[in-house]
N, C-alpha and C positions, 0 to 999 in steps of 0.2 A: 616617551621613547619613540624614535623615528621608525617609520615603516621601511625597512631596508630592502625587502624583497620587491621586485617589480610586480605591480598589480596584474592579476590575471585578466586578460582582455576577454570580454564576453562576446561581442558581436564580431565574429570573424569566421570566414570559411575554413573548415578543417577537414582533413582526411579522416577516415575511420580510426586509424591508430592515434591520430592527434586528439580526436574527441575522447578516446579512452584515456589517453595520457593526461589531458587537462582535467578530466573528471577526478582522477586519483590525485593529481597535483592539488586540486582545490581541497579535497578531503585531507590530504597529508598536511597541508598548510593550516587548516582550520579544524582539525579533529577535536581539539580540546573544547572550544566553545560549542561545537556541534553536539558532542557527547554530554557536556554539562547541562545545556538547556533542554536537550532531548530527555535526559533523566528527570529534570525538574518537572517538565510538562507532561511527559508520557507515563512516567511511573505511577502516578495516581490512577490512571486509566488501566494500567497493567494490573494493579492490585484488584480491581473489580473484575476485569476480564479474566484473569487467572482463576479467581474464585468461581466464576460462572463456568469457565471452561472445564475445570476439574469436576465440578458438580454435574456438568453435562456428560462428561465421560463416565463418571461413576453411575449416573442414572442410566446411561446406555448399557453398561455392564449388568446392572441390576435388572433392566428390562429384558436383556438377552437371556439372563438366567431364569426370569419369570416365564419366558416363552417355553422353556423346557417343562415348567410346571403345568402349563396349559396343555402341552402335548401329552403329559402323563395324566391329565384329567382334573387337575386341581387349579382352579382359577380363583384368584382373590382380588380384593381391592388394592393390594399393593402393586399389581400390574398397571392399573389405571393411574395410580399415584406416580409410579416410575415414568410412565409415558408423559404425564403432565409436567413433571420436573424436567424431563428430557427436553421437551419443546420450549419451556420457559427459559431454561439456562442456555439453550442454543440461541434463542432470540436475543438474550442479553449479551452473549458473546459476539454475535454479529453486529449488534448496535455499538458495542465498545470498539470493535474493529473499524467500523465506519468512522466513528468520531475520532478515534486515535489516528487513523490514516489522514483524515482531514487536518487535524492539528499538526501532525508531523510534516505534511507537505507545506502547510502554511508557515510553519516555523523555519524549515530549511530555506524556502524561497524568500522569507522575510530577512533571514540572515544573509542570503546572497544579495538582496537588494541593499542591505546595510553595508555589506562589503564593498559595493561599487561606489558608495557615497562617502564613507568615512576615510579620513586621511590614513589612519593606521589599520585599515581593513577591519578585521574582527578581533584584533588584539585589544584586550581589556574591555570588550563590549559588554554592556549591561542590557538587561531586558527592556529597560525604558527606551533604549536606542532603537528598538524595532517592535515595540509593543503595538503601536498603531497598525503597522503593516501585518503583524502576526494576526491580530483580530480580523482585519479585513480579508486577509488571505484564507484564514480558516473558514470563514463564512462562505467565501466563494467556492472553496473546495467542497464544502458540504452541499451547496446548491448543485454543483456539477455531479457529485456522486449520486444524490437522490434522483436527479433528472435521468442519469444514465440507467439507474436501477429500474425506474419506471418504464423507460423505453425498452430495456431488455426483457422485462417481465411481459410487456405487451406483445413483443415479437415472439417470444418463446411460447406464451399462452396461445397466440394465434396459430403458430406452427403445430403445437400439440393438438389443438382443436381440429385443425385441418387433417392431421394424421389419423385422429381417432374417428372423426365423424364422416369423412369423405370415403376413403378406401385405403387399402394397403398400398396401392400404387402411388398414393399421395406422399409416401415417404421419399419418393424420388424428387419431390418438390420441397419437402420440409428440410431434409438433410442439407441440400445446397443452400437453402435459406439461412440455416444456422451457421454454416461455414461462411457465407457472405457477411453475416453479422459480425463474426469474429474478425474477418479481414477488414471490415469497416472500422473496427475498434482500434486498429493499428495506427492509422493516420490521426484518429481522434485522441490518441494518447498524448498529443501535444496541446490539448485544450487547456490543461491546468497551467502550464507555463505561459501560454498565450494570454489567458484570462487574468493571470496574476501579475505578469510583467508589463502588460499594456493597460494603463490605468483608465483610459478613456474609451475602451472597447466595451460594447454591450455583451450580454450573455449569449445571444444567438450569433452575434458577429464573431465571438470567440470560437464557436464551433465551426463556423464557415471558414475562418482564417486557419484554424488548426487543420481542417480537411485540406485546404489548399497547400499549406506548407508540408503536411504529411505526405500528400500525393507526389509533390515535386521532389521529395527526398525519401521516397518510400523504402527503397532497398537499404539505404544507410540507416534509416530509422528501425527497420525490421532487424537488421544485423545487430545494432546496438542494444535493442530490447532483449534479443536472444542471449547475447554474451553477458550483459549485466544481470539478467535474470538468473543465468546459470551460476554466476559468482555469488549473487545474493542467496540462491537456494543452497549452495554449499555451506555458507555461513549459518543459515537457518538449520541445516541438518546437524551441524556441530552443537548448536544450542538446544536443539529439540531432542536429540538422541537420549541423553540421561533421563529426561522426563518420560519419554516414550517407553524406554526399557523398564523403568520403575512401574509404570502403569501396566505394562504387558505382563511382567513377572508377577506383580501383585494379583492381577486377574487370574492368571494360571494357578497360583497357589490357593486362591480363594475357591476356585472351581474344583481343584483336585482334592484339597484337604477339607473342603466344606467348612472352612474357618472364615470368620468375618474379618479378614485382614484389611479390607477396604474401609472398615469402621474404626481401625486403630488410629489413635491420635498421632502417634509417631509417623505412621504411614501417610496420613493426610497432611501433616506438616511438611514431610519430605517432598511430596508431590507438589505442594503449594510453592515451596521455595524453588524447586526445579521448574515449575510452571512459570514462575516469574522470570527466570533466566530465559526460558523458551520464548515467552511473549515479548519481553524487552529486546531479546536478540533478533527476533523477527522484524521489529520496528527499526532497529539499528541497521540491519542488513538492507532494508528497503531504501535507506538514505542514498545508497550507491545509485540505484535506478532513478531516484528523484533528481539527483544532481546531473546524472547522465542525460536525462530527458531535457533538462534546462539547457545544457550545452548543445544538444541536438536542435533545440528551438533557436538558439542564438545563431547556429550555423545555417539553419534553413532560412531564417529571416534575412540574414546577410546575403545569402545566395539569391533569394527571390527579390528582395526589396532594396538591397544595398544600403543598409542603415548607416554604416560608417561613412560612406561616400556622401550621403545626404547631410550627415552631421558636420563633416568637414567643410562642405560647401556653405552651410548656414553659419559656421563659425570661422570662416576664412580669415577674417580680420584679426582673430585672436591667435592664429597659428604663428 
C-alpha cells in the first residue's frame, strides 16, 4: 500500500505552536505502532515494577502502623522487616523505572528513525525493521541516565555536606547551587535526541552539543517542556487515580477497623491490576514529551546548523 500522506519533515525551524502541532501530528499518524510495540516491550517491565511498587506501598503502610506500636512501647522484629521490605521494593521500583524509561526512549526514537527511512513510514512496520536501532538507542539512554544520576548525586551530596558541616549561612550557597543544577538540566534535556540521532557523535560531545543547542533555544525548550509535562501529568493522573484511591481507602479501612484488608487476595489483585494501568499509563503519557523533545532538537539543529541547507547543497545535482 502506498504511503499517501506527506512525510513529516524533521529538520525544520518551527514556531512554538508548530512544534506542538507536529508532535501530535506524528502521534496521531503513528499511534497504533507506537502503542503496539510499547505494550510488547514495556509491559514485561510494568509487571515487575507494579509488583514491587505495590509491595513498597504496603510495606510503607505497615511500617507507618508499626511506628504507632513503637510509640506505645511495643517494638518487634516486624518493624525491621517492614523497613527492609520498604527499601528493597523501593530500589526495585526505581531500577525498573530507569530501565523502562531507557527502553521507551530507545523504542520511540528507533521508530522515528525508521519512519524517516521507510517508504511507507511506520505502516506495517515490524520489530526487525528497527531492532538494531532499538538496542543501540536503549544502551545509549541507559549510559546517559546513569551518568546523570551519578553527577546529580555528587552535586547534591556536596551541597548537603556543605550545608551540614560549614554553617547555617551556607544554605545561601547550597540552595542557589541546587537551583542552578536544575536550570542546567533544561538544556541537557536534549542530550538523548542528540546522542541517538547523530550516529558519529561521542558521549561527551553529545552533552556539549545538547548544551549548545539548548542554550540557543532555551525559552522555546523550557516552554515546550512545561506544556508537554502538564499534558503528560494530566494523563498520568487519570491512570493513577483509581489505583491511588484503592490504596488510600484500603489503608484507612485497615487502620480504622483493625482488619487486615491489605492482606486480602482480592484487594491485592485489584491494586495489582490498577497498578499495571497506572504504570503503563505513565510510560505511554511520557511518549508525548519524548517526541516533543525530538522535534525541539530538530528545530534547534536546523536553526543553529542549517542541516537542510547543507543537505541540499551536497545533493544539488539530485534536486
